[in-house]
N, C-alpha and C positions, 0 to 999 in steps of 0.2 A: 430583502432582508440585506442589512447592511453586509453581509458575508456572500452572499450571492452576487453583490456587487464589483465585490473586490474580483471574484473571479472570472467576471463579462471584463471589465479592466485587462485585468490579466490574459484572457481568452482574447479579446481586441487587439492587444499591445505584442503579442506573437503571435497574431495572425499579421498583423501587419510588416514583421518583422522578416516573415515565411513568403510573403508576396514578395517584398524586394531582394532577397535574397533568391527567389525563384528565377528572376529575369536577371538577375547578376550572374547566376551560375549558367542560364538557357545562352548568355552572350558571353562568356568565357569558354577560351581554349578549351573542348573535354579532354581531360587527366591532364590539365596543367594542376600547378600546385594552387594557383587561385582559382582556380574550379572546384577542387577539391575540400579548400578550405571554407570556403561561401556554400558547399553543399552541407559539409557536418553543420557549419550554421541554419540551414535550412532543418534538416531535420533534427537539431534541438528545438528548433521552432513550434517546429509541425508534435513533436513532441507534449511544449506545454501546451498546446491548443487542443491537442485532444485528451491530456488528462486534465484541463480545467472544463472540459466540453461536458465532462461526466454530471457536475454540480449545476452546471444548468442543467439538463436532463432531471434531474432532482428539483430544483427550481417548479420546473413546468407541472412535474408530477403533484409538488404540493400546492397548484395554482391550478388542479385538476385539469389541465391541458392537455389530456392522451395525447390525442393525434401527434401535435406538434412532438410531446417527450416522446413518444414512440420514432417518429422521423428523425429525430435528433440524436436518439441512441444509434440508428439504424446508422448515421451518417459517419460516427464513428467506427467502427469497425472497418466499414468499405474504406474509410480515408488510411486507417492505421493499417489493411491489410497492403497498400501497394507501396505506402511508405516503409514496410518492415522487407517487400521482396527488394525494391530499390538499394535500401543499402546491402541484403545482403546477398545479390546478385554480385557483389564489388567486391567484398568481405569472403563467400565463398567460389567466386567464379573458376576456381579450380576444381571446386567437391559439389558438384549440384548434388548427387544424391545426399550427402551429408547436409544441404541446406536443407534437402526435405524432409531427413530426419528431424528437427531442430523441432523443439513445443512451439517455437513460436509460430512456425509454418503451420502445424495441425490446429492451434489455438486460433488465430487471426480468421486461417480458411473458415474453417468448420464454425465459427461467431459470425464471420459473414455470411456465407448459406442460410442459419439458422434465421438471422435478422429480417435479412432479403424475405425468405417465406413467409416469417410471423406480417411485411409491410403487402407483401403480395396479396394474403389473404385481408386484411384491414382495407387496401385500398379496393376488392372487390367487393367487399360487404358494405363500404361507406360510399363508395361510387367517387374513391380518389384517382385521380385518372394520373396525377403527378407519383403517388405512391404504386401502382402496376408499374410505371415507368420505369424509376428507380429504382424497384425492385429486379429488374429485369438487368441493368447493370451488377448488382450482388451476383446473379445465379449465372451469369454468364460469365463471369470474373471466376466464380468456384469453381465452375465446370474445365477453363481451359487450365486452370493453377492446379488442376486435379489430373487431367490429359498430363501436363506437365512431367506431372511425380509418376507416369505411368510408363512415360518412356525409358525406354533399354539406354537409348545414345539421344546425348543432346550436340545439335549442330556447333560445327566452331564459331566463336562470340556470341554464343545466347546471352550472357552475362550481359552484355552492350546491348542487346535489342529489349531483354527483362528489365534493364535499368530505365532505357528514356522511358518504356513506354510504362511502367511504373509511375515516373516522377510524371507522367501526362497523367495517369491518374489522381495524383494527389495535387497535382496544377489547378484538376475542376475544383475539388473541393476550396480552395483558398481564392481560388475566384468566386463559386459562389456566393462564399462567404462577403465576399468584398465587394461584390454586386448587390446582393439580397439586404446585407446589415450596412456597410458602411456608406451605399448609393442611393439608399431605399429614400427617401428626401427627396433628392434627385430626380428619381425616374417618378415621383410622383407626380413631382413640378411639370417633367414632360410629358406625361399623362397624361395633364389637365389643358397643358399650352397646348396640343398638338390632334387635342379631342381623338385619345386612341383608345380603344378598346382595354376595360382595365384588367381580362385577363391574358393580353399581349404583355402588357407589364409588368404582370402578379409572376407570370411563365419564364419572360426573357431572363433573369439574373442565373436561372436552374437551368435551359437548355440554350442559351449561348457558349457556356463554356465550354459543354459539350462537344456542338457542332466545333468549335477552335479546337478543340482538342483532336477530335476527329482528321481536321484538315491537317493539323500538327503532326500527326501520326503519318501520315500518308507522304510527307515530307519528308522525315524521318529517315521512315523507311527507301526512298527513293535514292536518299542521302549516305546514310549507312549502310541501308540491307544489301547493296549491292559489295559492297567491300567486305561484309561479313561472308555473300555466298561465295567470291572469288575467294576469298582466306580459304 
């Protein structure tokens, strides 16, 4: 239907803006006016990405693509949770307990956990390794966020750590979409030219962003984690 094509184009356009603003904000000096302006643009673009993703889930359901619909539906809260955390970590940096009492905290947290459990069950039942692997991300994220709220005292600089860790989580989603959708034809061409196993090419868009994000997390922790501890 033409309506879903409009949402798809909107999804792609907002995702492109998010991808460009993500790297722009990453290279700008942290906390600078430019960094904050580009960061707000990234947040707004990602909100459009998430909102336009819901009609795409409905389209998959109408086409009876149940597994695709479920996985896309899971990616929406899995993206929304770190996006919300990255935003509130900055705005609520002087009141972390107030942040954990917000409706958005509970809504994003439990929706992600419930969807992760559902994806895990389907992954085990249908033998979908990708479902099982990605469900672990939502479950681990849910446990970490729940433990965060249970603490009595937060270490100085908690908001900085939570902000950049959450931004990495959102960055994974934008790069998965870019590699899996935007470069699908290019990856297929590389697979044919290099005679690579099809499974490698299919899993690359899903696993490569996670691996890069983990490496970036280690680098950021070494760069900013020491400052937080010394503070």
